[in-house]
N, CA, C and O of each residue as an XYZ file, in Angstrom:
788
protein
N     360.970    136.309     89.701
C     360.853    136.319     91.145
C     359.824    135.261     91.540
O     358.742    135.197     90.956
N     360.150    134.453     92.506
C     359.239    133.414     92.984
C     358.072    134.050     93.724
O     358.171    135.180     94.200
N     356.962    133.315     93.817
C     355.742    133.862     94.412
C     355.921    134.304     95.857
O     355.244    135.233     96.298
N     356.817    133.663     96.607
C     356.961    134.020     98.016
C     358.071    135.042     98.253
O     358.328    135.410     99.399
N     358.728    135.505     97.199
C     359.770    136.505     97.354
C     359.156    137.890     97.437
O     358.011    138.106     97.040
N     359.931    138.817     97.955
C     359.485    140.193     98.031
C     360.392    141.047     97.184
O     361.505    140.641     96.849
N     359.927    142.215     96.839
C     360.729    143.167     96.098
C     360.848    144.422     96.938
O     359.873    144.861     97.549
N     362.035    144.998     96.970
C     362.241    146.233     97.700
C     362.301    147.368     96.697
O     363.095    147.332     95.757
N     361.470    148.367     96.895
C     361.479    149.538     96.026
C     361.618    150.776     96.886
O     361.276    150.774     98.068
N     362.123    151.825     96.277
C     362.272    153.078     96.995
C     361.110    153.976     96.635
O     360.823    154.188     95.457
N     360.444    154.503     97.641
C     359.315    155.398     97.400
C     359.309    156.491     98.463
O     359.525    156.202     99.640
N     359.066    157.740     98.073
C     359.067    158.804     99.075
C     357.809    158.758     99.925
O     356.714    158.586     99.390
N     357.942    158.908    101.241
C     356.747    158.995    102.080
C     355.956    160.241    101.704
O     356.529    161.235    101.256
N     354.683    160.188    101.882
C     353.819    161.310    101.522
C     354.262    162.588    102.242
O     354.380    162.607    103.467
N     354.503    163.640    101.482
C     354.845    164.935    102.051
C     356.303    165.087    102.449
O     356.666    166.108    103.032
N     357.154    164.107    102.156
C     358.556    164.175    102.540
C     359.444    164.038    101.319
O     359.068    163.387    100.345
N     360.612    164.643    101.365
C     361.560    164.500    100.270
C     362.526    163.355    100.526
O     363.203    162.905     99.601
N     362.606    162.869    101.774
C     363.469    161.734    102.075
C     362.876    160.484    101.448
O     361.660    160.364    101.299
N     363.740    159.567    101.086
C     363.272    158.322    100.488
C     363.492    157.183    101.469
O     364.425    157.215    102.270
N     362.626    156.172    101.402
C     362.770    155.024    102.273
C     362.524    153.758    101.465
O     361.947    153.804    100.379
N     362.959    152.653    101.993
C     362.763    151.378    101.326
C     361.405    150.801    101.710
O     361.004    150.836    102.873
N     360.711    150.273    100.715
C     359.401    149.645    100.938
C     359.492    148.221    100.416
O     359.839    147.999     99.256
N     359.185    147.270    101.259
C     359.147    145.873    100.835
C     357.722    145.545    100.430
O     356.773    145.767    101.183
N     357.596    145.017     99.236
C     356.281    144.661     98.697
C     356.221    143.162     98.484
O     357.220    142.529     98.144
N     355.041    142.604     98.686
C     354.856    141.179     98.425
C     353.450    140.932     97.900
O     352.514    141.673     98.199
N     353.330    139.881     97.118
C     352.034    139.457     96.594
C     351.313    138.689     97.696
O     351.890    137.816     98.345
N     350.036    139.032     97.895
C     349.226    138.370     98.923
C     347.866    138.018     98.321
O     347.433    138.654     97.359
N     347.196    137.021     98.873
C     345.861    136.669     98.360
C     344.831    137.721     98.755
O     345.003    138.450     99.732
N     343.775    137.782     97.984
C     342.661    138.673     98.295
C     341.387    138.096     97.694
O     341.445    137.213     96.838
N     340.260    138.582     98.133
C     338.974    138.147     97.594
C     338.535    139.130     96.507
O     339.076    140.229     96.392
N     337.553    138.716     95.718
C     336.999    139.618     94.716
C     336.360    140.827     95.380
O     336.489    141.948     94.888
N     335.679    140.609     96.486
C     335.040    141.717     97.198
C     336.074    142.758     97.644
O     335.863    143.958     97.473
N     337.185    142.297     98.213
C     338.237    143.222     98.646
C     338.892    143.922     97.457
O     339.147    145.126     97.502
N     339.162    143.165     96.399
C     339.784    143.746     95.208
C     338.867    144.792     94.573
O     339.330    145.857     94.164
N     337.577    144.494     94.491
C     336.630    145.449     93.918
C     336.524    146.717     94.760
O     336.372    147.810     94.214
N     336.601    146.583     96.080
C     336.578    147.766     96.949
C     337.801    148.639     96.663
O     337.701    149.866     96.649
N     338.936    148.014     96.439
C     340.152    148.761     96.114
C     340.014    149.456     94.753
O     340.408    150.612     94.596
N     339.454    148.742     93.777
C     339.223    149.320     92.450
C     338.299    150.528     92.552
O     338.557    151.558     91.930
N     337.233    150.414     93.325
C     336.301    151.525     93.505
C     337.016    152.757     94.031
O     336.731    153.876     93.603
N     337.937    152.558     94.950
C     338.639    153.681     95.570
C     339.775    154.238     94.721
O     340.038    155.440     94.764
N     340.463    153.378     93.939
C     341.709    153.810     93.304
C     341.738    153.825     91.775
O     342.579    154.516     91.201
N     340.854    153.090     91.094
C     340.990    153.006     89.629
C     340.540    154.302     88.980
O     339.528    154.887     89.366
N     341.306    154.747     87.986
C     341.041    156.040     87.333
C     339.783    156.048     86.478
O     339.093    157.066     86.418
N     339.468    154.945     85.818
C     338.371    155.013     84.841
C     337.518    153.760     84.729
O     336.698    153.672     83.815
N     337.674    152.791     85.618
C     336.841    151.591     85.548
C     336.136    151.321     86.871
O     336.617    151.667     87.950
N     334.978    150.689     86.738
C     334.202    150.252     87.894
C     334.642    148.841     88.289
O     335.413    148.215     87.562
N     334.173    148.340     89.410
C     334.457    146.953     89.797
C     333.906    145.966     88.767
O     333.074    146.317     87.930
N     334.388    144.730     88.847
C     333.934    143.682     87.933
C     332.918    142.790     88.646
O     332.806    142.822     89.872
N     332.182    141.997     87.874
C     331.155    141.142     88.471
C     331.665    139.748     88.822
O     331.079    139.067     89.664
N     332.744    139.322     88.187
C     333.270    137.990     88.456
C     334.751    137.918     88.157
O     335.327    138.853     87.600
N     335.369    136.803     88.528
C     336.797    136.619     88.286
C     337.152    135.143     88.365
O     336.362    134.324     88.835
N     338.352    134.815     87.900
C     338.938    133.502     88.156
C     339.727    133.582     89.458
O     339.660    132.680     90.293
N     340.482    134.681     89.624
C     341.215    134.926     90.861
C     341.607    136.392     90.931
O     341.642    137.094     89.920
N     341.900    136.835     92.133
C     342.396    138.189     92.363
C     343.622    138.090     93.255
O     343.736    137.176     94.072
N     344.539    139.037     93.095
C     345.730    139.092     93.928
C     345.927    140.524     94.387
O     345.431    141.465     93.768
N     346.653    140.672     95.473
C     346.922    142.009     96.000
C     348.427    142.155     96.220
O     349.174    141.178     96.264
N     348.831    143.391     96.353
C     350.218    143.751     96.630
C     350.204    144.505     97.945
O     349.494    145.501     98.080
N     350.980    144.042     98.918
C     350.975    144.662    100.246
C     352.390    145.065    100.639
O     353.372    144.474    100.190
N     352.471    146.077    101.482
C     353.777    146.499    101.993
C     354.053    145.802    103.322
O     353.270    144.962    103.765
N     355.181    146.162    103.960
C     355.579    145.477    105.197
C     354.607    145.722    106.350
O     354.579    144.951    107.309
N     353.816    146.783    106.266
C     352.800    147.052    107.293
C     351.477    146.353    106.968
O     350.474    146.565    107.649
N     351.482    145.524    105.930
C     350.321    144.781    105.447
C     349.250    145.675    104.835
O     348.097    145.268    104.689
N     349.635    146.878    104.485
C     348.712    147.777    103.795
C     348.679    147.395    102.318
O     349.723    147.259    101.679
N     347.476    147.223    101.786
C     347.330    146.884    100.367
C     347.702    148.108     99.536
O     347.181    149.204     99.741
N     348.622    147.891     98.589
C     349.106    148.974     97.731
C     348.622    148.829     96.292
O     348.804    149.735     95.478
N     348.001    147.681     95.977
C     347.476    147.472     94.632
C     346.783    146.131     94.521
O     346.948    145.257     95.372
N     345.995    145.977     93.446
C     345.287    144.716     93.189
C     345.260    144.432     91.690
O     345.368    145.335     90.860
N     345.115    143.161     91.374
C     344.850    142.726     90.000
C     343.701    141.732     90.058
O     343.671    140.847     90.913
N     342.757    141.890     89.139
C     341.615    140.986     89.031
C     341.710    140.310     87.668
O     341.762    140.976     86.634
N     341.730    138.986     87.679
C     341.934    138.203     86.458
C     340.700    137.343     86.218
O     340.198    136.683     87.128
N     340.221    137.361     84.975
C     339.039    136.576     84.639
C     339.063    136.109     83.200
O     340.082    136.194     82.516
N     337.932    135.618     82.758
C     337.793    135.229     81.357
C     337.912    136.461     80.488
O     337.542    137.555     80.915
N     338.418    136.308     79.278
C     338.487    137.459     78.377
C     337.104    138.030     78.088
O     336.141    137.289     77.892
N     337.022    139.343     78.064
C     335.755    140.009     77.757
C     335.381    139.752     76.301
O     334.209    139.536     75.992
N     336.369    139.772     75.403
C     336.121    139.481     73.989
C     335.876    137.993     73.824
O     336.739    137.181     74.157
N     334.718    137.631     73.317
C     334.429    136.205     73.172
C     335.342    135.543     72.148
O     335.497    134.321     72.163
N     335.954    136.333     71.250
C     336.897    135.768     70.290
C     338.185    135.306     70.989
O     338.871    134.413     70.492
N     338.508    135.902     72.123
C     339.702    135.504     72.877
C     339.393    134.455     73.931
O     340.312    133.868     74.504
N     338.118    134.209     74.196
C     337.713    133.282     75.251
C     337.739    131.853     74.714
O     336.699    131.263     74.424
N     338.966    131.304     74.585
C     339.163    129.991     73.975
C     339.434    128.883     74.994
O     339.695    127.743     74.607
N     339.377    129.200     76.283
C     339.641    128.199     77.311
C     341.099    128.125     77.724
O     341.422    127.481     78.722
N     341.992    128.775     76.975
C     343.425    128.773     77.266
C     343.936    130.161     77.632
O     345.103    130.321     77.988
N     343.070    131.158     77.544
C     343.467    132.548     77.729
C     342.706    133.168     78.896
O     341.508    132.940     79.066
N     343.416    133.949     79.691
C     342.787    134.754     80.734
C     343.104    136.217     80.463
O     344.031    136.535     79.719
N     342.321    137.107     81.079
C     342.509    138.546     80.907
C     342.650    139.220     82.270
O     341.890    138.938     83.197
N     343.627    140.107     82.378
C     343.696    140.969     83.559
C     342.645    142.046     83.314
O     342.855    142.979     82.539
N     341.505    141.897     83.996
C     340.394    142.815     83.794
C     340.583    144.137     84.530
O     340.103    145.175     84.075
N     341.277    144.106     85.660
C     341.581    145.324     86.405
C     342.952    145.184     87.046
O     343.294    144.128     87.579
N     343.732    146.252     86.992
C     345.001    146.339     87.691
C     345.147    147.783     88.140
O     345.135    148.696     87.314
N     345.283    147.992     89.423
C     345.481    149.360     89.895
C     346.269    149.355     91.194
O     346.211    148.410     91.981
N     347.008    150.437     91.391
C     347.804    150.610     92.602
C     347.583    152.024     93.121
O     346.886    152.831     92.506
N     348.191    152.301     94.260
C     348.159    153.657     94.795
C     349.340    154.477     94.279
O     349.606    155.567     94.784
N     350.042    153.961     93.282
C     351.176    154.661     92.700
C     352.521    154.157     93.181
O     353.554    154.716     92.812
N     352.534    153.110     93.997
C     353.793    152.568     94.493
C     354.648    152.125     93.300
O     354.147    151.436     92.412
N     355.932    152.510     93.265
C     356.787    152.145     92.129
C     356.860    150.637     91.922
O     356.982    149.868     92.875
N     356.783    150.236     90.675
C     356.872    148.843     90.227
C     355.685    147.983     90.659
O     355.688    146.773     90.433
N     354.689    148.581     91.266
C     353.548    147.815     91.755
C     352.785    147.107     90.658
O     352.484    145.919     90.774
N     352.466    147.828     89.591
C     351.699    147.202     88.500
C     352.494    146.080     87.846
O     351.935    145.029     87.534
N     353.792    146.290     87.635
C     354.617    145.235     87.034
C     354.617    143.981     87.898
O     354.518    142.867     87.383
N     354.728    144.162     89.207
C     354.701    143.003     90.106
C     353.369    142.275     90.022
O     353.332    141.045     90.003
N     352.278    143.027     89.970
C     350.955    142.406     89.888
C     350.767    141.671     88.570
O     350.264    140.547     88.558
N     351.165    142.292     87.450
C     351.030    141.637     86.150
C     351.848    140.349     86.095
O     351.378    139.331     85.588
N     353.068    140.397     86.613
C     353.929    139.213     86.571
C     353.363    138.104     87.460
O     353.377    136.934     87.076
N     352.866    138.466     88.643
C     352.267    137.466     89.528
C     350.999    136.881     88.909
O     350.727    135.689     89.056
N     350.226    137.714     88.218
C     349.017    137.222     87.539
C     349.392    136.196     86.482
O     348.693    135.198     86.311
N     350.495    136.434     85.768
C     350.954    135.490     84.751
C     351.416    134.178     85.391
O     351.084    133.097     84.904
N     352.178    134.273     86.479
C     352.643    133.046     87.137
C     351.456    132.192     87.580
O     351.473    130.972     87.417
N     350.427    132.828     88.139
C     349.249    132.094     88.597
C     348.500    131.481     87.410
O     348.091    130.322     87.468
N     348.323    132.248     86.346
C     347.615    131.731     85.167
C     348.355    130.532     84.579
O     347.746    129.517     84.240
N     349.657    130.662     84.465
C     350.464    129.576     83.903
C     350.398    128.335     84.793
O     350.317    127.215     84.289
N     350.432    128.529     86.115
C     350.346    127.401     87.042
C     349.012    126.678     86.926
O     348.921    125.486     87.221
N     347.975    127.395     86.497
C     346.649    126.801     86.327
C     346.481    126.155     84.948
O     345.426    125.590     84.659
N     347.509    126.233     84.093
C     347.462    125.594     82.784
C     347.109    126.514     81.631
O     347.042    126.062     80.488
N     346.884    127.788     81.896
C     346.582    128.730     80.819
C     347.866    129.055     80.061
O     348.953    129.061     80.638
N     347.731    129.326     78.758
C     348.909    129.575     77.931
C     349.051    131.025     77.493
O     350.062    131.397     76.898
N     348.049    131.844     77.782
C     348.124    133.249     77.381
C     347.396    134.116     78.393
O     346.354    133.735     78.928
N     347.966    135.298     78.646
C     347.340    136.305     79.494
C     347.301    137.594     78.704
O     348.321    138.027     78.167
N     346.126    138.213     78.626
C     345.981    139.458     77.877
C     345.455    140.563     78.780
O     344.937    140.301     79.866
N     345.591    141.778     78.328
C     344.981    142.924     78.985
C     344.899    144.057     77.986
O     345.535    144.016     76.933
N     344.125    145.056     78.315
C     343.958    146.226     77.461
C     344.320    147.480     78.244
O     344.081    147.563     79.449
N     344.898    148.456     77.548
C     345.176    149.758     78.152
C     344.696    150.846     77.205
O     344.469    150.606     76.020
N     344.548    152.035     77.747
C     344.276    153.193     76.910
C     345.611    153.651     76.316
O     346.644    153.515     76.971
N     345.616    154.190     75.092
C     346.880    154.611     74.469
C     347.688    155.587     75.333
O     348.918    155.534     75.336
N     347.014    156.468     76.056
C     347.740    157.456     76.865
C     348.387    156.851     78.111
O     349.148    157.532     78.799
N     348.098    155.583     78.413
C     348.691    154.952     79.590
C     350.110    154.442     79.340
O     350.819    154.131     80.297
N     350.531    154.351     78.115
C     351.921    154.019     77.806
C     352.284    152.556     77.824
O     352.749    152.041     76.808
N     352.096    151.865     78.922
C     352.385    150.438     78.984
C     353.723    150.064     79.585
O     354.160    148.925     79.427
N     354.390    150.982     80.270
C     355.683    150.677     80.874
C     355.630    149.513     81.842
O     356.545    148.690     81.867
N     354.578    149.427     82.637
C     354.441    148.329     83.596
C     354.279    146.996     82.888
O     354.803    145.978     83.341
N     353.557    147.000     81.782
C     353.361    145.771     81.020
C     354.660    145.331     80.356
O     354.996    144.147     80.366
N     355.383    146.274     79.783
C     356.682    145.935     79.191
C     357.615    145.381     80.260
O     358.333    144.411     80.018
N     357.606    145.998     81.444
C     358.439    145.530     82.540
C     358.072    144.135     83.007
O     358.919    143.419     83.541
N     356.826    143.740     82.816
C     356.365    142.410     83.212
C     356.511    141.392     82.087
O     356.170    140.224     82.268
N     357.016    141.819     80.924
C     357.247    140.890     79.822
C     356.153    140.814     78.784
O     356.246    139.999     77.867
N     355.110    141.638     78.890
C     354.040    141.643     77.892
C     354.534    142.299     76.602
O     355.463    143.106     76.617
N     353.901    141.941     75.499
C     354.207    142.601     74.227
C     352.927    143.247     73.695
O     351.826    142.725     73.868
N     353.104    144.380     73.051
C     351.970    145.091     72.466
C     351.568    144.388     71.178
O     352.377    144.235     70.264
N     350.306    143.962     71.114
C     349.785    143.293     69.918
C     349.303    144.335     68.921
O     349.554    144.201     67.723
N     348.614    145.374     69.394
C     348.127    146.430     68.516
C     346.848    147.050     69.035
O     346.386    146.736     70.132
N     346.285    147.931     68.233
C     345.041    148.616     68.599
C     343.855    147.684     68.425
O     343.835    146.806     67.562
N     342.868    147.911     69.281
C     341.616    147.175     69.183
C     340.467    148.157     69.282
O     340.599    149.239     69.854
N     339.356    147.767     68.724
C     338.191    148.576     68.484
C     337.708    149.619     69.457
O     337.562    150.781     69.077
N     337.454    149.256     70.691
C     336.750    150.200     71.550
C     335.280    150.243     71.147
O     334.771    149.288     70.561
N     334.610    151.319     71.450
C     333.205    151.456     71.086
C     332.271    151.158     72.241
O     332.699    150.918     73.370
N     330.998    151.179     71.931
C     329.962    151.010     72.950
C     329.393    149.594     72.894
O     329.345    148.971     71.834
N     328.962    149.100     74.057
C     328.360    147.782     74.153
C     326.860    147.833     73.881
O     326.247    146.786     73.672
N     326.268    148.984     73.878
C     324.826    149.104     73.740
C     324.357    148.734     72.330
O     325.037    149.001     71.339
N     323.215    148.132     72.272
C     322.565    147.774     71.003
C     321.107    148.188     71.115
O     320.599    148.387     72.219
N     320.424    148.319     69.970
C     319.018    148.714     69.986
C     318.177    147.740     70.809
O     317.267    148.141     71.534
N     318.500    146.458     70.681
C     317.744    145.445     71.410
C     318.209    145.278     72.858
O     317.549    144.611     73.654
N     319.354    145.891     73.194
C     319.907    145.727     74.534
C     320.642    147.010     74.935
O     321.872    147.048     74.927
N     319.899    148.047     75.281
C     320.538    149.315     75.639
C     321.313    149.203     76.953
O     320.870    148.546     77.895
N     322.482    149.857     76.999
C     323.316    149.866     78.199
C     323.852    151.263     78.430
O     323.930    152.074     77.507
N     324.215    151.532     79.649
C     324.883    152.784     79.989
C     326.371    152.477     80.086
O     326.785    151.676     80.923
N     327.177    153.107     79.237
C     328.616    152.870     79.246
C     329.267    153.687     80.348
O     329.179    154.914     80.360
N     329.922    152.997     81.276
C     330.617    153.673     82.369
C     332.127    153.535     82.215
O     332.880    153.859     83.133
N     332.568    153.056     81.057
C     333.985    152.854     80.798
C     334.403    153.675     79.578
O     333.549    154.087     78.794
N     335.695    153.917     79.408
C     336.150    154.632     78.206
C     335.794    153.835     76.953
O     335.955    152.615     76.928
N     335.318    154.507     75.929
C     334.863    153.812     74.719
C     335.807    154.006     73.529
O     335.496    153.572     72.420
N     336.958    154.656     73.748
C     337.881    154.862     72.632
C     338.677    153.594     72.330
O     338.566    152.591     73.035
N     339.479    153.657     71.270
C     340.352    152.553     70.890
C     341.288    152.207     72.045
O     341.745    153.085     72.777
N     341.560    150.925     72.193
C     342.447    150.457     73.265
C     343.626    149.688     72.671
O     343.596    149.286     71.508
N     344.655    149.492     73.478
C     345.805    148.688     73.076
C     345.692    147.315     73.717
O     345.417    147.201     74.911
N     345.904    146.275     72.923
C     345.900    144.900     73.410
C     347.335    144.466     73.680
O     348.213    144.620     72.831
N     347.561    143.921     74.870
C     348.862    143.388     75.282
C     348.693    141.907     75.582
O     347.624    141.471     76.009
N     349.768    141.122     75.354
C     349.687    139.705     75.670
C     351.023    139.183     76.168
O     352.089    139.725     75.875
N     350.918    138.110     76.931
C     352.073    137.358     77.395
C     351.725    135.906     77.168
O     350.708    135.420     77.665
N     352.576    135.196     76.406
C     352.289    133.801     76.069
C     353.335    132.879     76.634
O     354.480    133.272     76.860
N     352.929    131.646     76.858
C     353.837    130.607     77.305
C     354.827    130.329     76.177
O     354.424    129.992     75.064
N     356.116    130.468     76.460
C     357.150    130.255     75.437
C     357.150    128.819     74.936
O     357.536    128.562     73.795
N     356.722    127.879     75.776
C     356.687    126.475     75.370
C     355.495    126.168     74.483
O     355.515    125.187     73.739
N     354.450    126.997     74.551
C     353.262    126.812     73.732
C     352.836    128.170     73.193
O     351.752    128.647     73.527
N     353.670    128.807     72.361
C     353.395    130.184     71.962
C     352.130    130.373     71.146
O     351.529    131.446     71.185
N     351.720    129.368     70.420
C     350.536    129.512     69.572
C     349.514    128.429     69.873
O     348.939    127.832     68.962
N     349.293    128.182     71.147
C     348.368    127.114     71.546
C     346.973    127.433     71.040
O     346.312    128.343     71.540
N     346.536    126.686     70.057
C     345.185    126.840     69.528
C     344.562    125.457     69.487
O     344.159    124.963     68.434
N     344.494    124.857     70.640
C     343.974    123.509     70.762
C     342.471    123.598     70.938
O     341.978    124.376     71.755
N     341.752    122.810     70.180
C     340.301    122.832     70.316
C     339.904    122.208     71.645
O     340.665    121.441     72.236
N     338.718    122.539     72.102
C     338.230    121.982     73.360
C     338.152    120.460     73.291
O     338.316    119.782     74.305
N     337.902    119.924     72.105
C     337.812    118.480     71.967
C     339.147    117.813     72.288
O     339.184    116.655     72.704
N     340.245    118.547     72.093
C     341.574    117.986     72.343
C     342.011    118.147     73.791
O     343.043    117.603     74.184
N     341.258    118.874     74.583
C     341.621    119.077     75.984
C     341.104    117.904     76.804
O     339.893    117.696     76.873
N     341.983    117.140     77.420
C     341.534    115.965     78.176
C     340.620    116.358     79.329
O     340.906    117.276     80.098
N     339.515    115.633     79.422
C     338.606    115.833     80.546
C     337.754    117.080     80.478
O     337.081    117.419     81.451
N     337.767    117.775     79.349
C     337.007    119.016     79.250
C     335.878    118.832     78.256
O     336.098    118.495     77.093
N     334.685    119.057     78.729
C     333.529    119.028     77.851
C     332.855    120.377     77.970
O     332.289    120.706     79.012
N     332.914    121.161     76.901
C     332.352    122.503     76.946
C     331.045    122.528     76.195
O     330.899    121.932     75.128
N     330.103    123.230     76.777
C     328.800    123.387     76.145
C     328.800    124.702     75.401
O     329.563    125.600     75.755
N     327.966    124.848     74.378
C     327.883    126.119     73.668
C     327.571    127.249     74.639
O     326.804    127.077     75.585
N     328.168    128.393     74.395
C     328.005    129.537     75.269
C     326.624    130.153     75.068
O     326.334    130.724     74.017
N     325.790    130.034     76.073
C     324.434    130.603     76.002
C     324.485    132.110     76.067
O     323.533    132.779     75.664
N     325.586    132.663     76.570
C     325.726    134.102     76.687
C     326.661    134.636     75.613
O     327.532    135.453     75.912
N     326.505    134.204     74.401
C     327.417    134.585     73.329
C     327.462    136.071     73.088
O     328.399    136.559     72.456
N     326.492    136.800     73.564
C     326.485    138.248     73.390
C     327.447    138.972     74.298
O     327.533    140.198     74.235
N     328.168    138.269     75.133
C     329.173    138.904     75.989
C     328.718    139.121     77.419
O     329.486    139.638     78.230
N     327.490    138.743     77.753
C     327.003    138.934     79.116
C     327.588    137.822     79.981
O     327.574    136.652     79.598
N     328.094    138.192     81.129
C     328.696    137.200     82.023
C     327.924    137.157     83.304
O     328.261    136.386     84.202
């Protein structure tokens, strides 16, 4: 689906058994607006501190029905300059909303020259929206706490094992180009190698 197209889904109005058609479309949003939506609707995560871009999903009444926040990968091993991560994706439960957001996030990342988009889910979340958006399950990843003796933190996120999902550019499925090979890019060593952003 092109970025300016809409999708029509059927969703029951609150408190009614009748079904109606809802037209959804991807719209721009700010990090501040997306974080406010995450605060109100996300089941287990807090807002994020930064992003590359955020997108929203709105209905025909211009009511925001979901958001996706995309940024650098949290795992520094994945932060290779070619990969972005969907750090937050949440909706109010509108059917197909998450799939639309994930797919739009991929289109935007690809248009910006990125070759891979990743995200993590909890095992109990299933991943139907990600499969519907074309992501593939890579496997389980560690989880755990970010706190260290030298840098204590309060964990406000789930610390169990998570599932890693990815979507790669079919034309460059294994893009592992060093920064030196990227034209016009001069990267300095990461002063925040400990994961602080």
